[in-house]
Every structure is written in C-alpha cells, then in structure tokens.
Legacy VTK file of the C-alpha trace (Angstrom):
# vtk DataFile Version 3.0
C-alpha trace
ASCII
DATASET POLYDATA
POINTS 175 float
66.228 153.935 139.751
65.119 155.182 143.191
62.195 157.554 143.582
62.911 160.710 145.206
60.578 161.510 148.215
59.056 164.810 148.221
58.291 165.637 151.950
60.859 167.284 153.624
59.941 165.969 156.609
59.521 169.330 158.374
56.188 169.965 157.140
54.609 166.869 157.420
52.912 167.604 160.615
51.664 171.232 159.521
48.014 171.768 158.859
47.587 172.450 155.378
45.923 175.925 156.228
49.653 177.002 157.306
51.404 175.641 154.330
49.198 177.109 152.004
49.003 180.748 154.195
53.077 180.506 154.004
52.891 179.902 150.533
50.913 183.002 149.410
52.891 185.038 152.229
56.078 183.854 150.243
54.831 184.857 146.832
53.798 188.286 147.609
57.047 188.556 149.755
58.847 187.315 146.770
56.851 189.966 144.471
57.848 192.754 147.062
61.485 191.874 145.931
60.938 193.750 142.415
59.837 196.576 144.255
63.110 196.590 146.334
64.816 196.503 143.101
63.087 199.051 141.611
63.939 201.444 144.642
67.406 200.233 144.449
67.925 201.388 141.159
66.333 204.324 141.147
68.506 205.172 144.380
71.483 204.424 142.476
70.456 206.427 139.241
69.732 209.309 141.751
72.795 208.588 144.045
71.222 208.485 147.117
73.337 206.443 149.166
70.571 204.840 151.723
69.396 202.630 148.962
72.272 202.435 146.591
72.981 198.860 145.255
76.399 198.541 147.072
74.452 198.905 150.472
70.962 196.799 149.824
72.306 194.102 147.181
74.137 191.637 149.534
71.070 192.018 152.131
68.614 191.709 149.019
70.056 188.193 148.111
70.260 186.876 151.687
66.604 188.116 152.462
65.489 186.468 149.040
67.129 183.060 150.471
65.821 183.161 153.894
62.010 184.238 152.927
62.222 180.785 150.875
63.715 178.800 153.283
61.695 180.701 156.080
59.302 177.471 156.643
62.581 175.224 157.213
64.153 177.537 159.231
61.000 178.341 161.830
60.224 174.322 162.025
63.577 173.647 162.531
63.683 176.095 165.799
60.555 174.765 166.633
61.656 171.408 166.500
64.499 172.267 168.585
63.026 173.505 171.191
60.474 171.155 171.407
63.482 168.465 171.790
64.790 170.741 174.779
61.630 170.967 176.190
61.734 166.853 176.170
64.739 166.711 177.800
63.171 168.205 181.078
59.266 166.440 180.794
58.834 163.387 183.002
59.622 160.074 181.298
55.962 158.969 181.023
53.815 161.379 178.806
50.983 161.403 181.472
53.425 161.524 184.322
51.341 164.756 185.702
48.328 162.518 185.821
49.522 159.700 188.346
48.962 161.639 191.338
45.240 161.841 190.402
45.400 158.423 189.295
46.658 157.476 192.696
43.641 159.708 194.191
41.185 158.191 192.340
42.118 154.551 192.628
42.690 154.374 196.638
38.782 154.718 196.410
38.467 158.205 198.562
34.633 157.743 199.178
34.853 154.615 200.430
37.084 155.571 202.948
35.398 158.248 203.887
32.306 156.670 205.182
33.666 154.943 207.539
34.998 157.975 209.476
32.640 159.239 212.164
30.485 162.231 212.085
31.214 165.124 210.098
34.750 164.631 209.457
34.184 162.140 206.789
31.860 164.492 204.777
34.261 167.483 205.123
36.966 165.253 204.065
34.947 164.365 201.267
34.126 167.446 200.063
37.565 168.710 200.528
38.639 165.981 198.318
36.352 167.301 195.780
36.919 170.387 195.981
40.743 169.656 195.056
40.041 167.450 192.524
37.931 170.419 190.557
41.050 172.853 190.932
43.356 170.029 189.735
40.586 169.795 186.657
40.418 173.854 186.159
44.514 173.654 186.143
44.608 171.349 183.792
41.726 172.669 180.935
43.502 175.951 181.526
46.949 174.343 180.513
45.276 172.661 178.025
43.966 176.398 176.471
47.687 177.798 176.631
48.820 174.844 174.637
46.041 175.476 172.206
46.930 179.240 172.060
50.751 178.370 171.571
49.843 176.181 169.039
47.678 178.862 166.858
50.186 181.449 167.955
53.235 179.686 166.403
51.252 178.646 162.962
50.340 182.543 162.843
54.221 183.025 163.192
55.266 179.993 160.676
52.635 182.171 157.988
54.042 185.428 158.566
57.900 184.587 158.861
58.640 185.559 155.604
57.481 189.308 156.024
59.606 189.579 159.055
62.430 188.799 156.715
61.176 191.297 153.742
60.638 194.011 156.112
64.679 193.854 156.717
65.756 194.835 153.233
65.237 198.365 153.277
66.320 200.837 155.673
63.040 202.421 156.362
61.136 199.447 156.930
63.683 197.600 159.365
61.746 198.988 162.440
58.753 197.424 161.293
60.676 193.669 160.856
LINES 1 176
175 0 1 2 3 4 5 6 7 8 9 10 11 12 13 14 15 16 17 18 19 20 21 22 23 24 25 26 27 28 29 30 31 32 33 34 35 36 37 38 39 40 41 42 43 44 45 46 47 48 49 50 51 52 53 54 55 56 57 58 59 60 61 62 63 64 65 66 67 68 69 70 71 72 73 74 75 76 77 78 79 80 81 82 83 84 85 86 87 88 89 90 91 92 93 94 95 96 97 98 99 100 101 102 103 104 105 106 107 108 109 110 111 112 113 114 115 116 117 118 119 120 121 122 123 124 125 126 127 128 129 130 131 132 133 134 135 136 137 138 139 140 141 142 143 144 145 146 147 148 149 150 151 152 153 154 155 156 157 158 159 160 161 162 163 164 165 166 167 168 169 170 171 172 173 174
C-alpha cells in the first residue's frame, strides 16, 4: 500500500504562525455559522424576509466551503501572481546587481587616481555618492518586500473573516 502524503504543497512554505493563526480564525468563523443559523431560524420563525432561510441558506453553505478552503484559495492566488511576476523578471535572480558588479569590478578608484588634479577626486566622490544612493534604494526595496510579506501573511490569517462576513446582509459592508 502507498502512504498518502499529508502535505498539500500549498502551505509548506508558510510560517507556523500563519498556519496556526489561520486555523484559529477559521475555527472561530465556523462557530459563527452556528450564530448565523440561529439568526436564520429566528428570522424564518418571525417571517423576516431579509434573513429567511430561502435567501441565506445557499450563501451560508457556499461561505462555509470558502472559509474552510480559504488558505488553499489565497495561497493559490498568491502563487499564480508569483508565476506572473516571474515572467517579467530578468533571467538571473541577481540581475539587478549586474551593473553594480560591473562598476565595482572595474576598479574605479584605481582609474581615478591616475586622473590629474581635482577631476579624479570629484569623479571618485560622485561614484561613491551614486553607490550610496543605489544602496539606499536596494534597502528600501528590501523593506518593501518585507512589509509586503507581512501584509500577505496577515491577509492569509484573516481571509476566513471576509468570507464569513458575506453571509448576513448587515455584515456584508464589513467584509
């Protein structure tokens, strides 16, 4: 008999905080369905058409499925956009650093020492300033990617809430 692998492939790269956080939020939102069913049953008894079972039951079942598969859905969407981004990325993973490598590899400081007078010093200082600006831009890009990753992890954790809030008519505006 073959052993069945329990990993789905989607959540293998996610930190434990994300998977545990998503599980807790998913379980709480599944408990909210009990409240939605109570609201639906009371509205049916009181004949309030806005929350009648005929209008809410299909949406309730659909949202229950979406909540329980929200991690797979969101990681699939993120993976699809990563594939799209990789289409436009340069072939080398470090392609952005090729110009910096060429500048440093040429031995710029050694070439400027042979220039007469102040022109060599000014050229060397301008090169250093340009490299510092390049470094600052790369650090800001790194910070942007870290913030993006944290934001995506937060959205992964909170994705069941968005689906659960779509069930009842009065909570749809908060979804």
